[in-house]
C-alpha positions as CSV (number, residue, x, y, z in Angstrom):
1,M,-130.8,-151.4,145.4
2,L,-132.9,-149.4,143.0
3,G,-130.6,-146.4,143.0
4,E,-127.6,-148.6,142.3
5,S,-129.4,-150.4,139.5
6,I,-130.4,-147.2,137.8
7,N,-126.9,-145.7,138.1
8,N,-125.3,-148.9,136.7
9,S,-127.8,-149.7,134.0
10,F,-128.0,-146.1,132.7
11,Q,-124.2,-146.0,132.5
12,R,-124.2,-142.4,133.8
13,K,-121.0,-140.4,133.4
14,S,-121.8,-138.4,136.5
15,T,-124.2,-138.8,139.5
16,E,-124.5,-135.0,139.8
17,L,-127.8,-133.6,138.4
18,D,-128.7,-130.2,137.1
19,L,-131.9,-129.7,139.1
20,G,-132.7,-126.2,137.9
21,E,-135.8,-125.0,139.8
22,N,-135.9,-128.3,141.7
23,Q,-132.4,-127.9,143.2
24,D,-133.6,-127.2,146.7
25,T,-136.2,-130.0,146.6
26,E,-135.3,-133.3,148.2
27,F,-137.9,-135.2,146.2
28,C,-141.1,-134.9,144.2
29,R,-143.9,-137.2,143.3
30,V,-145.2,-138.3,140.0
31,A,-148.2,-140.6,139.2
32,T,-148.7,-142.9,136.2
33,I,-151.8,-144.7,135.1
34,D,-151.9,-147.6,132.7
35,I,-155.3,-148.2,131.1
36,G,-154.9,-151.8,129.9
37,T,-157.1,-154.4,128.3
38,N,-158.0,-156.2,131.6
39,S,-157.0,-153.8,134.3
40,T,-156.2,-150.2,135.0
41,H,-153.2,-149.6,137.2
42,L,-152.1,-146.6,139.3
43,L,-148.5,-146.1,140.4
44,I,-147.3,-143.2,142.6
45,A,-143.5,-142.8,142.6
46,K,-141.3,-140.7,144.8
47,V,-138.5,-139.2,142.6
48,E,-135.2,-138.4,144.4
49,P,-133.2,-136.3,141.9
50,K,-130.0,-136.2,143.9
51,L,-129.9,-140.0,144.0
52,N,-130.9,-140.4,140.4
53,T,-133.7,-142.8,141.5
54,F,-137.3,-143.3,142.4
55,S,-139.2,-145.5,144.7
56,I,-142.8,-146.7,144.6
57,E,-145.1,-145.3,147.3
58,L,-148.4,-146.6,146.0
59,A,-149.6,-149.2,143.5
60,E,-153.2,-150.0,142.9
61,K,-155.1,-152.0,140.4
62,S,-158.8,-152.1,139.3
63,T,-160.2,-154.7,136.9
64,T,-162.0,-152.6,134.3
65,R,-162.2,-155.2,131.5
66,L,-162.1,-152.8,128.6
67,G,-161.1,-155.7,126.4
68,E,-164.6,-157.1,126.5
69,R,-165.7,-155.0,123.5
70,D,-169.0,-155.4,121.7
71,P,-168.5,-158.4,119.4
72,D,-170.5,-156.9,116.6
73,T,-169.2,-153.4,116.5
74,G,-165.8,-153.7,118.1
75,E,-166.7,-150.7,120.4
76,L,-165.8,-150.4,124.0
77,T,-169.0,-151.1,125.9
78,S,-170.7,-148.4,128.1
79,I,-170.5,-150.8,131.1
80,A,-166.7,-151.2,130.7
81,M,-166.2,-147.4,130.1
82,N,-168.2,-146.6,133.2
83,R,-166.0,-149.0,135.2
84,A,-163.0,-147.1,133.8
85,F,-164.5,-143.7,134.6
86,S,-165.1,-144.7,138.2
87,T,-161.6,-146.1,138.5
88,L,-159.9,-143.1,136.9
89,Q,-161.8,-140.6,139.2
90,R,-160.6,-142.6,142.2
91,F,-157.1,-142.7,141.0
92,K,-157.2,-139.0,140.3
93,D,-158.3,-138.3,143.8
94,L,-155.6,-140.5,145.2
95,S,-152.9,-138.8,143.1
96,E,-154.1,-135.3,144.2
97,S,-154.0,-136.4,147.9
98,Y,-150.3,-137.3,147.4
99,K,-149.7,-133.9,145.8
100,V,-148.0,-135.3,142.7
101,E,-146.2,-133.0,140.4
102,S,-147.4,-134.7,137.3
103,L,-149.9,-137.3,136.3
104,I,-149.2,-139.3,133.2
105,I,-151.9,-141.6,131.7
106,A,-151.3,-144.1,128.9
107,A,-153.9,-146.2,127.1
108,T,-152.8,-149.3,125.3
109,S,-154.2,-152.0,122.9
110,A,-157.9,-152.1,124.0
111,V,-158.4,-148.4,123.5
112,R,-156.0,-148.3,120.5
113,E,-158.1,-150.9,118.6
114,A,-161.6,-149.9,119.7
115,V,-163.7,-148.1,117.1
116,N,-164.8,-145.6,119.8
117,G,-161.4,-145.4,121.5
118,G,-161.0,-141.7,120.6
119,I,-164.5,-140.9,122.0
120,F,-163.6,-142.7,125.2
121,I,-160.5,-140.6,125.6
122,S,-162.5,-137.4,124.9
123,E,-165.1,-138.5,127.5
124,I,-162.3,-139.0,130.1
125,K,-161.2,-135.4,129.5
126,K,-164.8,-134.1,129.7
127,K,-166.0,-136.1,132.7
128,I,-162.8,-136.3,134.8
129,G,-160.5,-133.6,133.4
130,L,-157.6,-136.0,132.6
131,D,-155.5,-136.1,129.5
132,V,-154.8,-139.6,128.2
133,E,-152.0,-140.5,125.8
134,L,-152.8,-143.3,123.3
135,I,-149.5,-145.0,122.8
136,S,-148.5,-147.2,119.9
137,G,-147.4,-150.9,120.3
138,A,-143.8,-149.9,119.6
139,E,-143.9,-147.0,122.1
140,E,-145.4,-149.4,124.6
141,A,-142.5,-151.8,124.1
142,R,-140.0,-148.9,124.5
143,L,-141.6,-147.8,127.8
144,I,-141.7,-151.4,129.1
145,Y,-137.9,-151.7,128.4
146,L,-137.3,-148.5,130.4
147,G,-139.3,-149.8,133.3
148,V,-137.4,-153.1,133.3
149,L,-134.1,-151.4,133.0
150,S,-134.8,-149.2,136.0
151,G,-135.0,-152.2,138.3
152,M,-132.7,-154.8,136.8
153,Q,-129.0,-154.8,136.0
154,F,-128.4,-156.0,132.5
155,G,-124.6,-156.1,132.8
156,N,-123.1,-157.0,129.5
157,K,-125.8,-159.5,128.5
158,P,-128.6,-158.9,126.1
159,H,-132.1,-159.4,127.5
160,L,-135.3,-160.5,125.8
161,V,-138.1,-158.7,127.6
162,L,-141.5,-160.3,127.3
163,D,-144.7,-158.5,128.4
164,I,-147.9,-160.5,128.0
165,G,-150.9,-158.1,128.3
166,G,-154.6,-158.6,127.8
167,G,-154.7,-157.5,124.2
168,S,-151.1,-157.5,123.0
169,T,-147.7,-159.1,123.7
170,E,-144.5,-157.1,123.5
171,L,-141.1,-158.7,122.9
172,I,-138.0,-156.5,123.2
173,L,-134.4,-157.3,122.6
174,A,-132.2,-154.9,124.6
175,D,-129.0,-154.4,126.5
176,S,-128.1,-151.8,129.1
177,S,-127.4,-149.1,126.5
178,E,-130.1,-149.5,123.8
179,A,-133.2,-151.4,122.7
180,R,-132.1,-153.4,119.6
181,A,-135.6,-154.5,118.6
182,L,-139.1,-153.5,119.7
183,T,-142.1,-155.6,118.7
184,S,-145.8,-155.7,119.6
185,T,-148.1,-158.5,118.5
186,K,-151.9,-158.6,118.7
187,I,-152.2,-161.6,121.0
188,G,-152.9,-161.4,124.7
189,A,-154.5,-163.4,127.5
190,V,-157.9,-161.6,127.3
191,R,-158.0,-161.6,123.5
192,L,-157.3,-165.4,123.2
193,Q,-159.8,-166.1,126.0
194,R,-162.5,-163.9,124.4
195,E,-162.1,-165.1,120.8
196,F,-161.2,-168.8,121.1
197,I,-162.2,-170.3,124.5
198,K,-165.9,-171.1,124.5
199,K,-165.6,-174.0,127.0
200,D,-163.3,-174.1,130.0
201,P,-161.5,-176.5,130.7
202,I,-160.4,-176.4,127.1
203,S,-160.3,-179.5,125.0
204,S,-157.0,-181.0,123.7
205,Q,-158.0,-179.8,120.2
206,T,-158.4,-176.2,121.4
207,E,-155.1,-176.4,123.2
208,L,-153.3,-177.5,120.0
209,F,-155.0,-174.8,118.0
210,L,-154.0,-172.1,120.5
211,R,-150.4,-173.3,120.5
212,S,-150.4,-173.2,116.7
213,F,-152.1,-169.8,116.6
214,I,-149.6,-168.3,119.1
215,R,-146.7,-169.7,117.3
216,G,-147.9,-168.3,114.0
217,S,-148.7,-164.9,115.5
218,M,-145.3,-164.5,117.1
219,E,-143.1,-165.7,114.2
220,S,-142.5,-162.3,112.8
221,A,-141.6,-160.8,116.2
222,I,-139.3,-163.7,117.0
223,D,-137.6,-163.4,113.6
224,K,-137.0,-159.7,114.1
225,V,-135.3,-160.1,117.5
226,S,-133.4,-163.2,116.4
227,K,-131.7,-161.2,113.5
228,R,-130.3,-158.8,116.1
229,I,-128.8,-161.4,118.4
230,E,-125.1,-161.6,117.7
231,I,-123.2,-164.8,117.3
232,G,-122.3,-166.2,120.7
233,E,-124.8,-164.2,122.7
234,E,-127.3,-166.0,124.9
235,P,-130.0,-163.5,125.9
236,V,-131.7,-163.6,129.3
237,L,-135.5,-163.9,129.0
238,V,-137.3,-161.5,131.3
239,A,-141.0,-161.7,131.8
240,T,-143.2,-158.9,133.2
241,S,-146.9,-158.1,134.1
242,G,-149.9,-160.1,135.3
243,T,-149.5,-163.5,133.7
244,A,-145.9,-163.9,134.6
245,M,-146.4,-162.7,138.1
246,A,-149.4,-165.0,138.7
247,I,-147.4,-168.0,137.4
248,G,-144.4,-167.1,139.5
249,T,-146.6,-166.9,142.7
250,L,-148.2,-170.2,141.9
251,I,-144.9,-172.0,141.5
252,A,-143.4,-170.3,144.6
253,N,-146.5,-171.4,146.6
254,K,-146.3,-174.9,145.2
255,E,-142.6,-175.2,146.3
256,N,-143.4,-173.6,149.7
257,Q,-141.3,-170.6,148.9
258,V,-142.2,-167.4,150.7
259,Q,-142.1,-164.7,148.0
260,T,-143.2,-161.2,149.1
261,K,-141.5,-159.8,146.0
262,L,-141.1,-161.5,142.7
263,Q,-138.5,-159.2,141.3
264,G,-135.6,-161.4,140.0
265,Y,-137.5,-164.6,140.8
266,K,-136.6,-167.4,138.3
267,I,-139.1,-169.8,136.7
268,T,-137.8,-172.9,134.9
269,K,-139.6,-174.4,131.9
270,N,-140.1,-177.6,133.8
271,N,-141.9,-175.7,136.6
272,L,-144.0,-173.8,134.0
273,D,-144.9,-177.0,132.2
274,S,-145.9,-178.6,135.5
275,I,-148.1,-175.8,136.7
276,L,-149.8,-175.3,133.3
277,S,-150.6,-179.0,133.0
278,Q,-152.6,-178.6,136.3
279,L,-154.3,-175.3,135.4
280,I,-155.4,-176.5,132.0
281,K,-157.5,-179.3,133.5
282,M,-159.3,-177.1,136.1
283,T,-162.4,-175.0,135.7
284,P,-162.2,-171.2,136.3
285,S,-164.0,-171.6,139.6
286,E,-161.5,-174.3,140.7
287,R,-158.6,-172.0,139.7
288,S,-160.1,-169.1,141.6
289,E,-160.0,-171.2,144.8
290,L,-156.2,-171.0,144.6
291,S,-155.1,-168.4,147.0
292,S,-153.0,-166.4,144.6
293,L,-155.5,-166.2,141.7
294,S,-158.3,-163.6,141.5
295,E,-161.6,-164.6,139.8
296,R,-160.6,-162.7,136.6
297,R,-157.1,-164.0,136.5
298,S,-158.4,-167.5,136.8
299,E,-160.3,-167.0,133.6
300,I,-157.4,-165.8,131.6
301,I,-154.4,-167.5,133.2
302,V,-154.4,-170.5,130.8
303,P,-154.1,-168.6,127.5
304,G,-151.6,-166.3,129.1
305,A,-149.5,-169.2,130.3
306,L,-149.7,-170.8,126.8
307,I,-148.3,-167.7,125.3
308,L,-145.4,-167.7,127.8
309,Q,-144.7,-171.4,127.3
310,T,-144.8,-171.2,123.5
311,I,-142.5,-168.2,123.4
312,M,-140.0,-170.0,125.7
313,S,-139.9,-172.9,123.2
314,M,-139.6,-170.6,120.2
315,V,-136.6,-168.7,121.6
316,N,-135.2,-171.9,123.0
317,V,-134.6,-170.8,126.7
318,N,-135.2,-172.9,129.8
319,E,-135.5,-170.2,132.4
320,I,-137.4,-166.9,132.9
321,V,-136.4,-164.0,135.2
322,L,-139.4,-162.0,136.5
323,S,-139.5,-158.3,136.6
324,E,-142.1,-156.4,138.6
325,R,-141.3,-153.3,136.7
326,A,-142.8,-152.6,133.3
327,L,-144.9,-150.0,131.5
328,R,-145.9,-147.9,134.6
329,E,-142.3,-147.6,135.8
330,G,-141.2,-146.9,132.3
331,L,-143.5,-143.9,132.2
332,V,-141.8,-142.6,135.4
333,V,-138.3,-143.0,133.8
334,D,-139.4,-141.3,130.6
335,W,-140.8,-138.4,132.7
336,M,-137.5,-138.1,134.6
337,C,-135.6,-138.0,131.3
338,R,-138.0,-135.4,129.7
339,N,-137.8,-133.2,132.8
340,N,-134.0,-133.3,133.2
341,Y,-134.1,-135.3,136.4
342,L,-131.6,-137.6,134.7
343,K,-129.0,-135.3,133.4
344,D,-127.1,-137.8,131.3
345,Q,-129.9,-139.7,129.7
346,L,-129.6,-143.1,128.3
347,S,-127.6,-142.9,125.1
348,F,-130.6,-143.8,123.0
349,Q,-133.2,-142.2,125.2
350,G,-131.8,-138.7,125.1
351,S,-132.1,-138.5,121.4
352,I,-134.9,-141.1,120.8
353,R,-137.1,-138.6,118.9
354,E,-134.3,-137.4,116.7
355,R,-133.1,-140.9,116.1
356,T,-136.4,-142.3,115.1
357,V,-137.2,-139.4,112.8
358,I,-133.9,-139.7,111.0
359,H,-134.4,-143.4,110.7
360,Q,-137.7,-143.0,109.0
361,S,-136.3,-140.3,106.8
362,R,-133.5,-142.6,105.6
363,R,-136.0,-145.5,105.3
364,F,-138.0,-143.6,102.7
365,G,-135.2,-142.0,100.9
366,V,-135.8,-138.4,101.9
367,N,-133.1,-136.0,100.6
368,S,-131.4,-135.2,103.9
369,K,-129.8,-131.9,102.8
370,R,-133.1,-130.5,101.6
371,S,-135.1,-131.7,104.6
372,K,-132.4,-130.1,106.8
373,R,-132.9,-126.8,105.1
374,V,-136.6,-126.9,105.4
375,S,-136.5,-127.8,109.1
376,E,-134.1,-124.9,109.7
377,F,-136.4,-122.5,107.9
378,A,-139.4,-123.9,109.8
379,L,-137.7,-123.3,113.2
380,D,-136.7,-119.8,112.1
381,F,-140.4,-119.1,111.4
382,Y,-141.4,-120.7,114.6
383,D,-139.0,-118.8,116.8
384,N,-139.6,-115.4,115.2
385,T,-143.3,-115.3,114.7
386,K,-144.7,-116.3,118.1
387,G,-147.8,-114.2,118.8
388,F,-148.2,-113.5,115.1
389,L,-148.5,-116.7,113.2
390,H,-148.8,-119.0,116.3
391,N,-149.2,-119.0,120.0
392,D,-147.7,-122.3,120.8
393,K,-146.1,-122.7,124.3
394,G,-143.3,-125.0,123.1
395,E,-144.8,-128.4,122.2
396,G,-145.3,-127.6,118.6
397,R,-141.6,-126.8,117.9
398,D,-140.5,-130.4,118.1
399,L,-143.5,-131.6,116.2
400,L,-142.8,-129.0,113.5
401,W,-139.2,-130.1,113.2
402,A,-140.2,-133.8,112.8
403,A,-142.8,-133.0,110.2
404,A,-140.3,-130.8,108.3
405,K,-137.8,-133.7,108.3
406,L,-140.4,-136.1,107.0
407,H,-142.7,-133.9,104.8
408,A,-141.3,-135.3,101.5
409,C,-141.2,-139.0,102.5
410,G,-144.4,-139.5,100.4
411,K,-142.3,-139.1,97.2
412,H,-141.1,-142.6,98.1
413,I,-144.5,-143.8,96.8
414,N,-145.5,-141.3,94.1
415,I,-144.5,-137.7,93.3
416,S,-148.2,-137.0,92.6
417,S,-150.0,-135.8,95.7
418,Y,-147.0,-136.8,97.7
419,H,-148.2,-134.9,100.8
420,K,-151.0,-137.4,101.2
421,H,-148.6,-140.3,100.9
422,S,-146.4,-138.6,103.5
423,W,-149.3,-138.5,105.9
424,Y,-150.0,-142.2,105.4
425,L,-146.3,-143.2,105.8
426,I,-145.8,-141.1,108.9
427,K,-149.1,-142.2,110.4
428,H,-148.2,-145.9,110.0
429,G,-144.5,-145.6,110.7
430,E,-142.7,-145.9,114.1
431,L,-142.1,-142.6,115.8
432,L,-140.7,-143.6,119.2
433,G,-140.8,-141.1,121.9
434,Y,-144.0,-139.6,120.6
435,S,-147.5,-140.2,122.0
436,Q,-150.2,-141.4,119.6
437,A,-151.7,-137.9,119.6
438,E,-148.3,-136.3,118.8
439,H,-147.7,-138.9,116.1
440,L,-150.9,-138.0,114.4
441,M,-150.1,-134.3,114.7
442,V,-146.7,-134.8,113.0
443,A,-148.4,-136.7,110.2
444,A,-151.1,-134.0,109.8
445,I,-148.6,-131.1,109.8
446,A,-146.7,-132.8,107.0
447,R,-150.0,-133.5,105.2
448,Y,-151.0,-129.8,105.1
449,H,-147.6,-128.3,104.0
450,R,-148.9,-127.9,100.5
451,K,-152.1,-127.8,98.4
452,S,-155.4,-127.5,100.3
453,L,-155.8,-126.3,103.9
454,P,-157.5,-128.7,106.4
455,K,-161.1,-129.7,105.7
456,K,-163.6,-131.4,108.0
457,R,-164.0,-134.3,105.5
458,H,-160.2,-135.2,105.6
459,E,-159.4,-138.3,107.5
460,S,-156.2,-136.7,108.7
461,W,-158.2,-133.9,110.2
462,Q,-160.9,-136.1,111.7
463,L,-158.4,-138.2,113.6
464,L,-157.4,-135.1,115.6
465,I,-160.0,-135.3,118.2
466,D,-158.8,-132.5,120.5
467,E,-159.5,-128.9,119.3
468,S,-156.1,-127.8,120.7
469,H,-154.4,-130.4,118.6
470,K,-156.2,-129.1,115.5
471,R,-155.1,-125.5,116.3
472,L,-151.5,-126.6,116.7
473,V,-151.6,-128.6,113.4
474,S,-153.1,-125.7,111.6
475,D,-150.5,-123.2,112.9
476,M,-147.5,-125.5,112.4
477,S,-148.5,-126.6,108.9
478,L,-148.6,-122.9,107.9
479,L,-145.1,-122.4,109.1
480,L,-144.0,-125.6,107.2
481,R,-145.8,-124.3,104.1
482,L,-143.8,-121.1,104.2
483,S,-140.6,-123.0,104.7
484,C,-141.2,-125.5,101.9
485,A,-141.9,-122.6,99.6
486,L,-138.3,-121.5,99.9
487,D,-136.9,-125.0,98.9
488,R,-137.6,-125.0,95.2
489,R,-134.1,-126.0,93.8
490,P,-131.9,-129.0,94.3
491,E,-129.1,-126.7,95.4
492,P,-130.0,-123.8,97.6
493,L,-129.6,-120.2,96.8
494,I,-130.7,-118.9,100.2
495,S,-128.1,-118.8,102.9
496,K,-130.5,-117.6,105.6
497,I,-133.8,-115.8,106.2
498,V,-134.3,-112.7,108.4
499,I,-137.8,-112.5,110.0
500,E,-139.1,-109.4,111.9
501,A,-142.5,-109.4,113.4
502,N,-144.3,-106.4,115.0
503,N,-147.6,-104.6,114.9
504,K,-149.5,-107.4,113.1
505,K,-146.8,-107.3,110.4
506,V,-144.3,-109.9,109.5
507,N,-141.4,-108.9,107.2
508,I,-139.3,-111.6,105.6
509,E,-135.9,-111.0,104.0
510,L,-134.2,-113.6,101.9
511,I,-130.4,-113.5,102.0
512,P,-128.7,-115.2,99.0
513,N,-125.6,-117.3,99.1
514,D,-123.9,-114.8,96.7
515,L,-124.7,-111.2,96.0
516,G,-126.6,-110.7,92.8
517,Q,-128.2,-114.1,92.8
518,N,-131.8,-114.1,91.4
519,L,-134.4,-115.2,94.0
520,D,-137.5,-114.5,91.9
521,L,-138.5,-118.2,91.9
522,E,-138.3,-118.4,95.7
523,K,-140.2,-115.1,96.1
524,W,-142.9,-116.2,93.7
525,S,-143.3,-119.5,95.6
526,L,-143.3,-117.8,99.0
527,N,-146.0,-115.3,97.9
528,K,-148.2,-118.2,96.9
529,A,-147.8,-119.7,100.4
530,I,-148.4,-116.3,102.0
531,L,-151.8,-116.1,100.2
532,Q,-152.8,-119.4,101.9
533,V,-151.6,-118.2,105.3
534,K,-153.7,-115.0,105.0
535,K,-156.8,-117.1,104.6
536,I,-156.4,-118.1,108.3
537,K,-154.2,-115.4,109.9
538,D,-155.0,-111.7,110.0
539,V,-151.4,-110.7,109.6
540,D,-149.7,-108.5,107.0
541,I,-146.8,-110.6,105.6
542,N,-144.3,-108.9,103.3
543,I,-141.2,-110.0,101.4
544,L,-138.5,-107.4,101.5
């Protein structure tokens, strides 16, 4: 049972939930949309807080083929985008008819890699009124893990979760309490079909090339997960998404097995080898005549199956367990955690943002004591200057904290212009639990904590497509600028700051650790920062 699997897998200490405003509500609905390389999926889930579970009320798919980008420019084509617009409008209407409490939309590799991916997301907002989160490969892997975990008991065994998409393949090593390794590789069924298969059925030479290419592409990911498998452990290989489901259905039909659900269905390597040897000799039209394959799936099933087969060989397993749950269900679980529908969140999930920020901070040798001071100052400014230096509704606080913890990581590269290096490292690092937009905002806040204010020509500013994101970055970076101005010495002299804001005036009092300590350096530095703030904010700021 789903409720049982969630309770067991999540290792909850209590089944009692703190429902808050939802205490008298028996259930609510949430919808998720996955904008993928080949298809766009809608899922509507019924969340039952008192049971700590959710059930799926509706699942729909539309083949939008965003991965068929312009070969010359790498842009999403207008035809593909229009297909997506039409699908998203229909999915929005469906979601509204179900009276969902929240609609979460995630875009993956096709949009991530497209030159005009940001423009596409902006057009969705303009045309349909929907906000889309562009998630990183690592974040996609984390959400897939959550989705699989919600419907499968891991027990005490580690699991290798494999998700073969249209444009990327995610491989995750995890157990019931944490994800040990999250990887995302730029190979997928659509990508291989588009770039390498010019003639179908493929020749033996093309087959050998594809196997070699897949193996080479996956080596780094396989190496990463292998290093985290402990001696004596034998991970269970779990496969999700379209390719695995299609192969499972074909094998079940071949063996005259009636499979209405493929959750937990097992595929042996021998069965996979057998079905692939047949598919690889057929034309797409011949494959499409098979009852379980759509026209589009028949075009991409061979490269997808080759990925599956090659990875099975590389990790040396002879059996795959299928999971019908993946990214879309993971978005539901993530939403439940964020909204306190799961009181005792997964041990890693509840602190995923904090953990990943601290990990990056340690990775780049950031002075933890100083970053802690700066982050505390930053949150003091945030909490005491609302309506004066910012009008954020809450989102910015967490982003400000992350930027404060990581603002000095650029010193790992070079002390000169380190704020620019910080932006680069944060932008290209893994910040799990953050959307792509949030990730870019954290990087930009850190970028503008010193030196120049944001300028239109800056790449860090241009990447912030939404105007509301630019306003948030501008405001939070000013708060971080003020906070960093107080951190001028290796050992602190300031014990705390007292901030009073009223009548367009902000008063700041610096309290020293010991009476009589000279804080002239900190006051001088703070005054310089205040001058920059006043270029943007019409507020009288005074140091008492």
